[in-house]
Structure formats: C-alpha cells, structure tokens
C-alpha positions, -999 to +999 in steps of 0.1 A: -082+570+559-052+547+561-077+516+553-090+537+526-058+546+509-046+508+513-079+495+499-068+525+468-038+508+465-047+474+462-073+480+437-052+500+417-023+469+419-054+446+407-061+472+377-028+471+370-021+436+370-052+431+348-043+454+321-007+441+320-019+403+317-042+415+290-015+430+271+006+398+274-021+379+261-024+404+232+011+402+225+016+362+225-016+360+198+001+384+178+034+365+182+018+333+175+002+348+144+036+353+128+048+319+138+051+294+108+023+267+109+031+235+125+025+209+094+004+178+102+026+150+093+015+131+061+006+097+062+027+074+050+017+056+018+029+026+001+047+033-032+034+003-053+053-001-084+033-007-116+034-040-137+061-052-161+044-040-196+068-054-222+078-092-225+060-125-229+024-125-226+017-160-224-005-186-239-044-187-232-072-160-232-057-132-217-042-110-243-041-073-231-040-057-195-055-025-181-031-012-162-049+006-131-038+030-102-034+004-071-063-006-054-059-014-015-091-029-012-085-051-043-050-062-028-067-073+006-093-096-017-062-109-032-044-114+001-072-138+009-076-159-022-037-160-022-041-175+013-065-200+004-053-211-030-019-201-034-003-210+000-002-244-005+023-245-031+037-210-033+055-182-007+060-151-012+097-149-003+108-186-001+105-215-030+079-246-019+064-270-043+064-237-067+088-209-069+087-177-047+067-152-061+088-121-044+094-100-077+069-116-101+054-085-114+089-072-119+099-101-142+063-112-158+035-097-175+009-097-156-013-114-190+015-139-186+007-144-149-031-142-156-027-169-186-008-192-158-032-187-130-064-193-153-052-220-176-021-236-165-026-265-184-021-247-216+007-227-203+023-258-194+017-271-229+025-245-253+048-212-237+080-220-234+092-199-202+064-217-183+075-251-195+112-241-184+101-227-154+080-261-143+114-282-146+128-265-121+099-274-093+086-307-082+053-300-090+031-285-119+010-255-116-026-268-109-058-251-123-070-232-092-107-224-108-106-189-105-122-162-125-105-131-142-114-107-113-100-133-088-071-135-106-067-098-109-069-094-069-042-119-065-018-101-090-032-068-073-016-084-038+014-094-054+020-060-066+017-046-035+042-074-020+068-068-044+069-030-036+080-036-001 
C-alpha cells in the first residue's frame, strides 16, 4: 500500500509540475506580446549632396545637366575611370600636377566639370575660371578621350567623395 501511495504522490507531483510549467510558458508568451518590438538597425547609407546648380557652365558642348539621384553603380564605374584616367595628374585630397578634387562638386557646376573633362583645350582657351586655374598648376588639363557617359560616371564618383 505504501508503494501505491508513493507512486500516486510521484505522479501527482509530475502532473503539477507540467501544469505549472505550461502556465509559466503561457504567461511568458503573453509578456512577450506586450513588450515593445526590437527594431532592426537601419543600414547606414551615405548622404550624397547634389551638384552645384548655379554658376559658370564653362565653354563647350555641355550646356545643361540632368540632376539625378545618387547612383552607386555609376560612382563605382567612375572610381575605376578616375584611377585609370585621372590619378596621373589629380588626387582627391592632395594637389599633384593638377588641383586636388575634393570639394569640386560644391565649387563647380557639373556642366563646367564635364566641359573641362571633355573639351579641356576649349575651356583653357576661352573660360576665365579654367585659364586662372591653369596658371596655378604646372600642367594643363589634357584631353582624355572620354565620352559624356564616362565623364558623368567620374562626376558621380567625385560627388560621392565630396560627401565623405
């Protein structure tokens, strides 16, 4: 009789424990529903400033420029072109044969920059700002044989650099 009563007590304890655990789980899940949701961190994106809109447009075939939202893929392409075509004379933050280009998108219009990239001979002959700038540095801007889309890619890269 003693063993039956011990087994009954043991079974009762197990059942009580299961009921108590289930009640705690239900209470916990209810508490979780009332807790504020933890927000996932927002990915950090580069705040890229727009190009200078007013000012000297330069001399050459580029008379207007469509201001589009920043395009990372285009900036990456521009970075590659900058390395291959521009770094022999320019750096971003250091003067070289030509001026450092950090901040150029805040000082010059995109039309001026594109005319300087695409037709430097015309700019150096007729644009007062380009002529004054060339007197400050040892060399004159050379024609690089770029097309307008490549020049836009370089501008997008410079735009990104100016936002850092």
